[in-house]
MIBAZA-225839 format. One record per residue (C-alpha): residue in three letters; x, y, z. Coordinates in nm, 3 decimals. Layout:
% MIBAZA-225839
+-----+---------+---------+---------+
! res !      c1 !      c2 !      c3 !
+-----+---------+---------+---------+
! ALA !       X !       Y !       Z !
...
+-----+---------+---------+---------+
//
This chain:
% MIBAZA-225839
+-----+---------+---------+---------+
! res !      c1 !      c2 !      c3 !
+-----+---------+---------+---------+
! MET !  -0.807 !  23.078 !  12.326 !
! SER !  -0.460 !  23.081 !  12.185 !
! TYR !  -0.185 !  23.337 !  12.306 !
! THR !   0.006 !  23.534 !  12.054 !
! SER !   0.251 !  23.736 !  12.238 !
! GLN !   0.616 !  23.707 !  12.097 !
! THR !   0.801 !  23.768 !  12.429 !
! ILE !   0.768 !  23.647 !  12.783 !
! SER !   0.690 !  24.001 !  12.902 !
! ASP !   0.411 !  24.048 !  12.655 !
! LEU !   0.292 !  23.704 !  12.732 !
! GLU !   0.284 !  23.777 !  13.115 !
! LYS !   0.046 !  24.078 !  13.068 !
! GLU !  -0.174 !  23.893 !  12.807 !
! HIS !  -0.222 !  23.615 !  13.049 !
! GLN !  -0.293 !  23.846 !  13.330 !
! GLU !  -0.558 !  24.046 !  13.116 !
! ALA !  -0.729 !  23.714 !  13.026 !
! LEU !  -0.743 !  23.608 !  13.383 !
! LYS !  -0.876 !  23.933 !  13.498 !
! ALA !  -1.145 !  23.932 !  13.232 !
! ALA !  -1.240 !  23.587 !  13.323 !
! GLN !  -1.244 !  23.669 !  13.710 !
! ASP !  -1.457 !  23.973 !  13.642 !
! LYS !  -1.720 !  23.796 !  13.452 !
! MET !  -1.735 !  23.551 !  13.722 !
! LEU !  -1.810 !  23.811 !  13.988 !
! THR !  -2.058 !  23.955 !  13.770 !
! ASP !  -2.229 !  23.619 !  13.712 !
! LEU !  -2.184 !  23.542 !  14.071 !
! ASN !  -2.352 !  23.867 !  14.169 !
! ASP !  -2.658 !  23.810 !  13.955 !
! ALA !  -2.682 !  23.452 !  14.057 !
! GLN !  -2.698 !  23.548 !  14.435 !
! THR !  -2.939 !  23.833 !  14.390 !
! SER !  -3.173 !  23.592 !  14.205 !
! GLY !  -3.102 !  23.319 !  14.466 !
! ASN !  -3.017 !  23.085 !  14.173 !
! TYR !  -2.797 !  22.853 !  14.326 !
! GLU !  -2.746 !  22.637 !  13.995 !
! LYS !  -2.619 !  22.970 !  13.820 !
! ILE !  -2.369 !  23.016 !  14.132 !
! GLU !  -2.229 !  22.654 !  14.068 !
! GLU !  -2.226 !  22.701 !  13.688 !
! ALA !  -2.023 !  23.037 !  13.724 !
! SER !  -1.766 !  22.874 !  13.937 !
! ILE !  -1.714 !  22.565 !  13.715 !
! VAL !  -1.707 !  22.794 !  13.395 !
! PHE !  -1.427 !  23.011 !  13.548 !
! GLN !  -1.229 !  22.717 !  13.666 !
! ASN !  -1.246 !  22.567 !  13.320 !
! ILE !  -1.132 !  22.892 !  13.170 !
! ALA !  -0.865 !  22.940 !  13.432 !
! THR !  -0.736 !  22.587 !  13.341 !
! GLU !  -0.751 !  22.641 !  12.970 !
! LEU !  -0.557 !  22.981 !  13.016 !
! ALA !  -0.312 !  22.798 !  13.230 !
! THR !  -0.248 !  22.533 !  12.954 !
! GLU !  -0.224 !  22.767 !  12.673 !
! TYR !   0.023 !  22.978 !  12.883 !
! THR !   0.260 !  22.716 !  12.933 !
! LYS !   0.235 !  22.606 !  12.589 !
! ARG !   0.323 !  22.954 !  12.467 !
! ILE !   0.607 !  22.986 !  12.697 !
! GLU !   0.753 !  22.663 !  12.553 !
! GLU !   0.712 !  22.814 !  12.193 !
! ILE !   0.875 !  23.136 !  12.282 !
! ASN !   1.163 !  22.947 !  12.423 !
! ALA !   1.199 !  22.750 !  12.112 !
! MET !   1.192 !  23.045 !  11.907 !
! ASN !   1.470 !  23.186 !  12.111 !
! HIS !   1.670 !  22.873 !  12.124 !
! LYS !   1.706 !  22.878 !  12.492 !
! VAL !   1.552 !  22.752 !  12.814 !
! VAL !   1.397 !  23.032 !  13.034 !
! ALA !   1.471 !  22.912 !  13.377 !
! ASP !   1.211 !  23.093 !  13.591 !
! ASN !   0.958 !  23.239 !  13.326 !
! ALA !   1.030 !  23.595 !  13.449 !
! PRO !   1.123 !  23.838 !  13.181 !
! GLY !   1.428 !  24.033 !  13.179 !
! ILE !   1.306 !  24.389 !  13.267 !
! TYR !   1.637 !  24.563 !  13.310 !
! THR !   1.783 !  24.746 !  12.996 !
! ASP !   2.142 !  24.829 !  12.914 !
! ASN !   2.079 !  25.206 !  12.916 !
! ARG !   2.308 !  25.299 !  13.180 !
! THR !   2.544 !  24.996 !  13.226 !
! ASN !   2.691 !  24.707 !  13.030 !
! ILE !   2.656 !  24.467 !  13.314 !
! ASP !   2.376 !  24.215 !  13.309 !
! LEU !   2.140 !  24.367 !  13.553 !
! ASN !   1.882 !  24.074 !  13.515 !
! LEU !   2.139 !  23.854 !  13.677 !
! LEU !   2.238 !  24.071 !  13.933 !
! VAL !   1.894 !  24.171 !  14.076 !
! TYR !   1.752 !  24.017 !  14.370 !
! ASP !   1.438 !  23.822 !  14.248 !
! GLY !   1.215 !  23.968 !  14.500 !
! ASP !   1.296 !  24.308 !  14.385 !
! ARG !   1.221 !  24.216 !  14.006 !
! ASP !   0.919 !  24.003 !  14.118 !
! TYR !   0.729 !  24.333 !  14.298 !
! VAL !   0.823 !  24.535 !  13.989 !
! LEU !   0.645 !  24.289 !  13.766 !
! GLU !   0.345 !  24.262 !  13.992 !
! PHE !   0.350 !  24.658 !  14.010 !
! GLN !   0.346 !  24.696 !  13.641 !
! LYS !   0.025 !  24.480 !  13.632 !
! ASP !  -0.144 !  24.656 !  13.894 !
! GLU !  -0.393 !  24.903 !  13.739 !
! LEU !  -0.449 !  25.089 !  14.062 !
! ILE !  -0.078 !  25.156 !  14.128 !
! GLN !  -0.005 !  25.244 !  13.764 !
! ASN !  -0.296 !  25.501 !  13.767 !
! THR !  -0.164 !  25.651 !  14.095 !
! LEU !   0.192 !  25.649 !  13.961 !
! GLU !   0.061 !  25.840 !  13.653 !
! LYS !  -0.105 !  26.117 !  13.873 !
! VAL !   0.221 !  26.146 !  14.081 !
! ASN !   0.425 !  26.207 !  13.754 !
! GLU !   0.150 !  26.454 !  13.629 !
! ASN !   0.148 !  26.668 !  13.958 !
! ASN !   0.519 !  26.663 !  14.021 !
! GLY !   0.671 !  26.718 !  13.704 !
! LYS !   1.040 !  26.628 !  13.659 !
! PHE !   1.275 !  26.684 !  13.939 !
! LYS !   1.585 !  26.897 !  13.841 !
! SER !   1.852 !  26.697 !  14.053 !
! ARG !   2.134 !  26.909 !  13.962 !
! LYS !   1.987 !  27.228 !  14.016 !
! HIS !   1.852 !  27.129 !  14.345 !
! LEU !   2.195 !  27.005 !  14.462 !
! LEU !   2.383 !  27.303 !  14.349 !
! LYS !   2.161 !  27.531 !  14.550 !
! SER !   2.151 !  27.301 !  14.874 !
! SER !   2.498 !  27.109 !  14.883 !
! LEU !   2.851 !  27.148 !  14.813 !
! ARG !   2.978 !  26.997 !  14.488 !
! LEU !   3.294 !  26.791 !  14.552 !
! THR !   3.529 !  26.831 !  14.257 !
! LYS !   3.826 !  26.603 !  14.212 !
! THR !   4.060 !  26.864 !  14.354 !
! LEU !   3.863 !  26.892 !  14.697 !
! ALA !   3.798 !  26.497 !  14.722 !
! PRO !   4.051 !  26.318 !  14.528 !
! MET !   3.981 !  25.992 !  14.696 !
! LEU !   3.622 !  26.010 !  14.646 !
! HIS !   3.673 !  26.062 !  14.259 !
! GLU !   3.899 !  25.754 !  14.262 !
! ILE !   3.621 !  25.548 !  14.442 !
! GLY !   3.380 !  25.705 !  14.165 !
! GLU !   3.607 !  25.604 !  13.874 !
! HIS !   3.656 !  25.256 !  14.040 !
! CYS !   3.292 !  25.200 !  14.063 !
! LYS !   3.232 !  25.330 !  13.718 !
! ASN !   3.470 !  25.095 !  13.566 !
! THR !   3.338 !  24.803 !  13.779 !
! LEU !   2.983 !  24.841 !  13.705 !
! LYS !   3.063 !  24.948 !  13.332 !
! LEU !   2.853 !  25.264 !  13.361 !
! LYS !   2.788 !  25.475 !  13.069 !
! ALA !   2.749 !  25.799 !  13.264 !
! ASP !   2.977 !  26.008 !  13.481 !
! ILE !   2.929 !  26.054 !  13.871 !
! GLU !   2.908 !  26.385 !  14.052 !
! PHE !   2.966 !  26.384 !  14.409 !
! PHE !   2.789 !  26.647 !  14.669 !
! VAL !   2.807 !  26.653 !  15.041 !
! TYR !   2.593 !  26.840 !  15.300 !
! GLN !   2.664 !  26.929 !  15.654 !
! ASN !   2.526 !  26.654 !  15.887 !
! ASP !   2.690 !  26.431 !  16.160 !
! MET !   2.438 !  26.136 !  16.077 !
! PHE !   2.575 !  25.874 !  15.850 !
! ASN !   2.370 !  25.929 !  15.538 !
! ALA !   2.412 !  25.861 !  15.170 !
! SER !   2.168 !  25.893 !  14.882 !
! CYS !   2.120 !  25.929 !  14.514 !
! TYR !   1.915 !  26.148 !  14.307 !
! PRO !   1.709 !  26.086 !  13.977 !
! PRO !   1.985 !  26.088 !  13.730 !
! ASP !   2.041 !  26.272 !  13.390 !
! GLU !   2.099 !  26.094 !  13.075 !
! ASN !   2.479 !  26.153 !  13.119 !
! LYS !   2.518 !  26.220 !  13.500 !
! LEU !   2.468 !  26.023 !  13.806 !
! TYR !   2.424 !  26.219 !  14.152 !
! ILE !   2.565 !  26.078 !  14.471 !
! ILE !   2.509 !  26.289 !  14.812 !
! LEU !   2.691 !  26.220 !  15.118 !
! SER !   2.661 !  26.361 !  15.452 !
! SER !   2.964 !  26.512 !  15.604 !
! GLY !   2.947 !  26.253 !  15.891 !
! ILE !   2.997 !  25.959 !  15.667 !
! LEU !   3.237 !  26.121 !  15.444 !
! GLU !   3.482 !  26.191 !  15.742 !
! ARG !   3.455 !  25.891 !  15.940 !
! PHE !   3.413 !  25.596 !  15.683 !
! SER !   3.723 !  25.432 !  15.516 !
! LYS !   3.785 !  25.422 !  15.140 !
! GLU !   3.661 !  25.061 !  15.099 !
! GLU !   3.356 !  25.140 !  15.325 !
! LEU !   3.277 !  25.454 !  15.122 !
! THR !   3.325 !  25.222 !  14.811 !
! PHE !   3.047 !  25.001 !  14.937 !
! VAL !   2.831 !  25.306 !  14.987 !
! VAL !   2.873 !  25.460 !  14.665 !
! GLY !   2.831 !  25.135 !  14.477 !
! HIS !   2.537 !  25.077 !  14.666 !
! GLU !   2.378 !  25.411 !  14.566 !
! ILE !   2.461 !  25.346 !  14.212 !
! GLY !   2.276 !  25.024 !  14.228 !
! HIS !   1.936 !  25.219 !  14.305 !
! VAL !   2.020 !  25.419 !  13.982 !
! LEU !   2.079 !  25.097 !  13.784 !
! PHE !   1.793 !  24.926 !  13.898 !
! GLU !   1.568 !  25.223 !  13.825 !
! HIS !   1.440 !  25.224 !  14.185 !
! PHE !   1.303 !  25.580 !  14.125 !
! ASP !   1.022 !  25.460 !  13.924 !
! TYR !   0.822 !  25.362 !  14.233 !
! PRO !   0.845 !  25.662 !  14.472 !
! VAL !   0.671 !  25.495 !  14.755 !
! ARG !   0.590 !  25.783 !  14.998 !
! GLN !   0.457 !  25.969 !  14.681 !
! ILE !   0.231 !  25.696 !  14.556 !
! LEU !   0.066 !  25.638 !  14.881 !
! ASP !   0.001 !  26.005 !  14.950 !
! GLU !  -0.141 !  26.030 !  14.599 !
! GLY !  -0.353 !  25.715 !  14.631 !
! GLU !  -0.465 !  25.775 !  14.972 !
! THR !  -0.836 !  25.731 !  14.882 !
! CYS !  -0.802 !  25.450 !  14.624 !
! LEU !  -0.518 !  25.227 !  14.750 !
! ALA !  -0.565 !  24.960 !  15.022 !
! PRO !  -0.348 !  24.881 !  15.310 !
! ILE !  -0.213 !  24.572 !  15.106 !
! HIS !  -0.079 !  24.824 !  14.855 !
! ALA !   0.121 !  25.008 !  15.124 !
! MET !   0.258 !  24.653 !  15.248 !
! LYS !   0.364 !  24.538 !  14.892 !
! LEU !   0.527 !  24.867 !  14.802 !
! TYR !   0.716 !  24.881 !  15.143 !
! ALA !   0.834 !  24.517 !  15.093 !
! TRP !   0.943 !  24.621 !  14.742 !
! ASN !   1.132 !  24.889 !  14.903 !
! ARG !   1.319 !  24.656 !  15.141 !
! ASN !   1.388 !  24.430 !  14.852 !
! ALA !   1.535 !  24.693 !  14.640 !
! GLU !   1.801 !  24.743 !  14.890 !
! ILE !   1.917 !  24.394 !  14.858 !
! SER !   1.959 !  24.454 !  14.486 !
! ALA !   2.152 !  24.778 !  14.563 !
! ASP !   2.374 !  24.621 !  14.827 !
! ARG !   2.483 !  24.339 !  14.554 !
! ALA !   2.617 !  24.643 !  14.325 !
! GLY !   2.786 !  24.778 !  14.651 !
! LEU !   2.990 !  24.452 !  14.690 !
! LEU !   3.080 !  24.419 !  14.325 !
! CYS !   3.238 !  24.767 !  14.392 !
! CYS !   3.391 !  24.699 !  14.708 !
! GLN !   3.481 !  24.332 !  14.681 !
! ASN !   3.559 !  24.304 !  15.022 !
! PHE !   3.285 !  24.146 !  15.248 !
! GLU !   3.464 !  24.218 !  15.582 !
! ALA !   3.442 !  24.579 !  15.490 !
! VAL !   3.087 !  24.567 !  15.405 !
! GLY !   3.035 !  24.401 !  15.741 !
! ARG !   3.227 !  24.699 !  15.898 !
! THR !   3.002 !  24.926 !  15.697 !
! PHE !   2.677 !  24.811 !  15.831 !
! PHE !   2.836 !  24.793 !  16.176 !
! LYS !   2.897 !  25.156 !  16.195 !
! LEU !   2.566 !  25.246 !  16.026 !
! SER !   2.384 !  25.034 !  16.312 !
! SER !   2.605 !  25.138 !  16.598 !
! GLY !   2.721 !  25.478 !  16.513 !
! VAL !   3.065 !  25.361 !  16.644 !
! THR !   3.371 !  25.448 !  16.428 !
! THR !   3.657 !  25.405 !  16.678 !
! ASP !   3.837 !  25.123 !  16.798 !
! SER !   3.663 !  25.130 !  17.121 !
! LEU !   3.474 !  24.830 !  17.017 !
! ASP !   3.644 !  24.512 !  16.860 !
! PHE !   3.451 !  24.451 !  16.564 !
! GLN !   3.401 !  24.070 !  16.476 !
! LEU !   3.229 !  24.006 !  16.146 !
! ASN !   3.127 !  23.637 !  16.241 !
! ALA !   2.958 !  23.773 !  16.591 !
! TYR !   2.785 !  24.049 !  16.391 !
! ILE !   2.643 !  23.811 !  16.130 !
! GLU !   2.538 !  23.564 !  16.406 !
! GLN !   2.292 !  23.847 !  16.554 !
! PHE !   2.076 !  23.754 !  16.259 !
! VAL !   1.979 !  23.416 !  16.444 !
! ASP !   1.869 !  23.622 !  16.760 !
! LEU !   1.664 !  23.873 !  16.532 !
! GLU !   1.506 !  23.579 !  16.359 !
! GLU !   1.381 !  23.423 !  16.674 !
! VAL !   1.243 !  23.760 !  16.782 !
! LEU !   1.058 !  23.826 !  16.440 !
! ASN !   0.899 !  23.475 !  16.462 !
! ASP !   0.754 !  23.577 !  16.808 !
! ALA !   0.382 !  23.598 !  16.853 !
! ASN !   0.426 !  23.967 !  16.971 !
! HIS !   0.568 !  24.044 !  16.640 !
! ASP !   0.528 !  24.422 !  16.562 !
! PRO !   0.334 !  24.474 !  16.249 !
! SER !   0.505 !  24.795 !  16.181 !
! ASP !   0.796 !  24.609 !  16.039 !
! TRP !   0.582 !  24.558 !  15.720 !
! TYR !   0.568 !  24.921 !  15.664 !
! SER !   0.965 !  24.973 !  15.724 !
! SER !   1.143 !  25.099 !  15.410 !
! HIS !   1.470 !  24.919 !  15.477 !
! PRO !   1.549 !  24.566 !  15.605 !
! PHE !   1.713 !  24.532 !  15.932 !
! SER !   2.078 !  24.542 !  15.914 !
! PRO !   2.141 !  24.170 !  16.018 !
! LEU !   1.895 !  24.075 !  15.752 !
! ARG !   2.078 !  24.280 !  15.488 !
! ILE !   2.433 !  24.137 !  15.605 !
! LYS !   2.301 !  23.772 !  15.586 !
! ALA !   2.144 !  23.832 !  15.255 !
! LEU !   2.482 !  23.975 !  15.125 !
! GLU !   2.677 !  23.678 !  15.272 !
! LEU !   2.486 !  23.448 !  15.061 !
! PHE !   2.533 !  23.648 !  14.757 !
! ASN !   2.908 !  23.662 !  14.840 !
! LYS !   2.912 !  23.270 !  14.835 !
! SER !   2.699 !  23.256 !  14.529 !
! GLU !   2.762 !  23.141 !  14.167 !
! THR !   2.591 !  23.457 !  14.068 !
! TYR !   2.849 !  23.677 !  14.222 !
! ALA !   3.112 !  23.440 !  14.067 !
! ALA !   2.985 !  23.538 !  13.742 !
! PHE !   3.065 !  23.890 !  13.795 !
! ASN !   3.387 !  23.847 !  14.007 !
! LYS !   3.614 !  23.599 !  13.870 !
! SER !   3.861 !  23.575 !  14.151 !
! ILE !   3.608 !  23.366 !  14.356 !
! THR !   3.450 !  23.042 !  14.298 !
! GLY !   3.070 !  23.025 !  14.395 !
! GLU !   2.965 !  22.775 !  14.680 !
! ILE !   2.599 !  22.777 !  14.626 !
! THR !   2.370 !  22.787 !  14.335 !
! GLU !   2.176 !  23.105 !  14.225 !
! GLU !   1.846 !  22.921 !  14.307 !
! ALA !   1.955 !  22.816 !  14.644 !
! MET !   2.071 !  23.152 !  14.719 !
! GLU !   1.748 !  23.325 !  14.620 !
! LEU !   1.519 !  23.102 !  14.807 !
! GLU !   1.714 !  23.135 !  15.122 !
! ILE !   1.710 !  23.508 !  15.093 !
! LYS !   1.346 !  23.500 !  15.019 !
! ARG !   1.300 !  23.310 !  15.337 !
! ILE !   1.519 !  23.579 !  15.533 !
! MET !   1.319 !  23.879 !  15.350 !
! SER !   0.987 !  23.693 !  15.454 !
! LEU !   1.064 !  23.772 !  15.826 !
! MET !   0.958 !  24.128 !  15.751 !
! GLU !   0.708 !  24.081 !  15.478 !
! PRO !   0.354 !  23.976 !  15.410 !
! GLU !   0.379 !  23.583 !  15.397 !
! ASN !   0.239 !  23.400 !  15.087 !
! LEU !  -0.030 !  23.158 !  15.204 !
! GLU !  -0.131 !  23.050 !  14.858 !
! ASP !   0.108 !  22.748 !  14.829 !
! ASN !   0.015 !  22.400 !  14.732 !
! SER !   0.080 !  22.243 !  15.078 !
! GLU !  -0.186 !  21.994 !  15.211 !
! HIS !  -0.318 !  22.256 !  15.441 !
! SER !  -0.359 !  22.541 !  15.176 !
! GLU !  -0.711 !  22.486 !  15.095 !
! LYS !  -0.826 !  22.490 !  15.477 !
! ILE !  -0.595 !  22.802 !  15.514 !
! GLN !  -0.788 !  23.001 !  15.246 !
! ARG !  -1.115 !  22.866 !  15.349 !
! LEU !  -1.056 !  22.989 !  15.687 !
! MET !  -0.947 !  23.332 !  15.537 !
! PHE !  -1.280 !  23.350 !  15.327 !
! LEU !  -1.504 !  23.272 !  15.612 !
! GLY !  -1.310 !  23.493 !  15.869 !
! GLY !  -1.345 !  23.785 !  15.606 !
! TYR !  -1.700 !  23.728 !  15.519 !
! LEU !  -1.783 !  23.723 !  15.885 !
! ILE !  -1.592 !  24.053 !  15.936 !
! SER !  -1.781 !  24.204 !  15.618 !
! LYS !  -2.112 !  24.073 !  15.761 !
! ALA !  -2.052 !  24.208 !  16.112 !
! ASP !  -2.194 !  24.572 !  16.031 !
! GLY !  -2.485 !  24.434 !  15.857 !
! VAL !  -2.381 !  24.513 !  15.500 !
! VAL !  -2.146 !  24.296 !  15.264 !
! ASP !  -2.062 !  24.554 !  15.007 !
! GLU !  -1.865 !  24.521 !  14.697 !
! ALA !  -1.560 !  24.683 !  14.809 !
! GLU !  -1.523 !  24.406 !  15.070 !
! ILE !  -1.608 !  24.123 !  14.823 !
! GLN !  -1.323 !  24.250 !  14.595 !
! ALA !  -1.102 !  24.264 !  14.910 !
! LEU !  -1.206 !  23.888 !  14.995 !
! SER !  -1.115 !  23.777 !  14.640 !
! SER !  -0.765 !  23.958 !  14.680 !
! ILE !  -0.672 !  23.751 !  14.977 !
! VAL !  -0.774 !  23.392 !  14.854 !
! SER !  -0.698 !  23.217 !  14.511 !
! PRO !  -0.954 !  23.254 !  14.253 !
! LYS !  -1.049 !  22.881 !  14.272 !
! VAL !  -1.104 !  22.911 !  14.632 !
! PHE !  -1.301 !  23.214 !  14.623 !
! ALA !  -1.529 !  23.086 !  14.357 !
! ASN !  -1.595 !  22.773 !  14.566 !
! CYS !  -1.678 !  22.974 !  14.878 !
! MET !  -1.901 !  23.209 !  14.698 !
! MET !  -2.070 !  22.905 !  14.573 !
! THR !  -2.145 !  22.746 !  14.918 !
! ILE !  -2.184 !  23.051 !  15.137 !
! LYS !  -2.548 !  23.125 !  15.056 !
! GLY !  -2.639 !  22.798 !  15.210 !
! LEU !  -2.472 !  22.862 !  15.548 !
! THR !  -2.630 !  23.036 !  15.848 !
! GLU !  -2.404 !  23.279 !  16.066 !
! GLN !  -2.369 !  23.030 !  16.329 !
! GLU !  -2.265 !  22.742 !  16.086 !
! MET !  -2.004 !  22.981 !  15.940 !
! ILE !  -1.878 !  23.037 !  16.304 !
! ASN !  -1.872 !  22.676 !  16.374 !
! GLU !  -1.676 !  22.595 !  16.080 !
! VAL !  -1.411 !  22.869 !  16.143 !
! GLN !  -1.372 !  22.721 !  16.507 !
! GLU !  -1.318 !  22.386 !  16.365 !
! LEU !  -1.069 !  22.485 !  16.091 !
! THR !  -0.851 !  22.703 !  16.366 !
! GLN !  -0.854 !  22.378 !  16.573 !
! ASP !  -0.712 !  22.174 !  16.300 !
! LEU !  -0.462 !  22.445 !  16.190 !
! ASP !  -0.342 !  22.561 !  16.521 !
! ILE !  -0.062 !  22.315 !  16.522 !
! VAL !   0.052 !  22.322 !  16.170 !
! LEU !   0.059 !  22.705 !  16.147 !
! SER !   0.362 !  22.892 !  16.232 !
! VAL !   0.318 !  23.201 !  16.447 !
! MET !   0.405 !  23.426 !  16.133 !
! GLN !   0.155 !  23.265 !  15.923 !
! LYS !  -0.098 !  23.332 !  16.187 !
! LEU !  -0.004 !  23.689 !  16.203 !
! ASN !  -0.030 !  23.699 !  15.825 !
! ILE !  -0.365 !  23.566 !  15.824 !
! LEU !  -0.486 !  23.819 !  16.085 !
! ARG !  -0.293 !  24.091 !  15.884 !
! ASP !  -0.480 !  23.998 !  15.562 !
! LEU !  -0.816 !  23.981 !  15.735 !
! SER !  -0.785 !  24.334 !  15.869 !
! ILE !  -0.768 !  24.440 !  15.507 !
! ILE !  -1.139 !  24.328 !  15.481 !
! SER !  -1.227 !  24.534 !  15.789 !
! TYR !  -1.083 !  24.852 !  15.617 !
! ALA !  -1.205 !  24.767 !  15.260 !
! ASP !  -1.496 !  24.991 !  15.262 !
! GLY !  -1.293 !  25.301 !  15.406 !
! HIS !  -1.393 !  25.288 !  15.788 !
! ILE !  -1.341 !  25.028 !  16.049 !
! ASP !  -1.652 !  24.941 !  16.247 !
! ASP !  -1.626 !  24.826 !  16.607 !
! ARG !  -1.823 !  24.511 !  16.526 !
! GLU !  -1.566 !  24.408 !  16.263 !
! VAL !  -1.293 !  24.466 !  16.511 !
! HIS !  -1.488 !  24.238 !  16.760 !
! VAL !  -1.484 !  23.963 !  16.496 !
! LEU !  -1.089 !  24.023 !  16.421 !
! TYR !  -1.042 !  23.975 !  16.814 !
! ASN !  -1.233 !  23.642 !  16.799 !
! LEU !  -1.031 !  23.526 !  16.535 !
! ALA !  -0.694 !  23.629 !  16.696 !
! ILE !  -0.818 !  23.452 !  17.017 !
! LEU !  -0.873 !  23.149 !  16.807 !
! LEU !  -0.546 !  23.141 !  16.653 !
! ARG !  -0.386 !  23.192 !  17.009 !
! ILE !  -0.256 !  23.546 !  16.895 !
! HIS !  -0.296 !  23.839 !  17.147 !
! THR !  -0.568 !  24.083 !  17.044 !
! ASP !  -0.300 !  24.367 !  17.088 !
! PHE !  -0.185 !  24.266 !  16.748 !
! ILE !  -0.496 !  24.349 !  16.596 !
! ASP !  -0.497 !  24.701 !  16.739 !
! ARG !  -0.150 !  24.765 !  16.610 !
! VAL !  -0.191 !  24.619 !  16.266 !
! ILE !  -0.514 !  24.837 !  16.204 !
! ASN !  -0.350 !  25.149 !  16.334 !
! ASP !  -0.047 !  25.107 !  16.101 !
! ALA !  -0.258 !  25.040 !  15.831 !
! GLN !  -0.458 !  25.361 !  15.870 !
! GLU !  -0.149 !  25.582 !  15.923 !
! VAL !   0.007 !  25.449 !  15.595 !
! ASN !  -0.319 !  25.466 !  15.392 !
+-----+---------+---------+---------+
//
């Protein structure tokens, strides 16, 4: 086939639809072949799919080059510019954190999430932000809060906003700030009395800029908690993990908008320090470098074998991770493009790669790389997942679909082709051999993520059988991970689903 899309964005959609159609046909053919016991047709279905996938990849690459040629430019990362200039005249596609954007692109292609989001919007209607705020909070006029309005005007000019900002305050000693869904010509920033009274002008400038960032990047488009509530019966635990991962990545983008407004990294550090410690007096001697160094200790803890899987369901990154990510942005060529007073020390690519590594400490880890061990890792995941599915005596369609979501299509097709010729004991023996081979080369975090992904299989049919959990325990033991981790990750998955 040949792709006909005129933009990278449309091409992404066209390519994914073509791949999905090919994979759906393969699954149907595999199911028919397995039912009839026709081994040759299993092999044929796998080969046909691999050939189609290869052809599609070739055409996809070719069309990207053609689109780039038509536009007389080279697109560096094949990712479309998805942010418009409806609310601002700054380049949001340059400012956004790649991890934030990439999840949004993935969600746009996920039919389950889009269908659930459509139901959320239908059931909740349009939220009237200003009406609610006028009833529940005090509007801060320029007369009541002149400094805050100076901050607002500064942020409006710096971020080149097309709408005005309206401020509200509510009584609460906690340090909180938020933004409500905007109207066409008005942005709404809400502050607690605690943060308004005890943060300096520079610190509040970062806070206000951060909240405006959420508006500019349209983070309201994916209300995570509402999506998960509405999709309780159809969304899998992996959807919850991805939605919360996106939520954390969105904070990184918003932090960048905050720094653009504040333009004082030390003041940003003090802001995070106050938010983390609650201390706003001089009783503690704040040292920015010492605070940043806390990231090193946190990284060591997060890489420990006793890592708490509830981190994957946290809506915000830990503060040391955020300040480290913002320190990298502060030194980057990307920030220099917005702030002409500085010279970027690191490239955008180097910055984004390092921030991605930092954020991965709280995120599901991608095991579908091209490393020399990737095929073994995915073979282990397939066999482990199949044994979990088989534990209750029935391998149903939902579990097969879940299996296809945790390994690459190529590996899935190859495994489906060979699985029928293996006895259960032969599968167990191969799993034992694979875990022995991979024990040394896998990091603790990779092992935890393998077990996390396999736990999805146990819950794919809507309930968790004790026999499936027993298989998970055995896999954890083989990977030298305490079985308590299995209990925690299953409990967390059930709570959010």
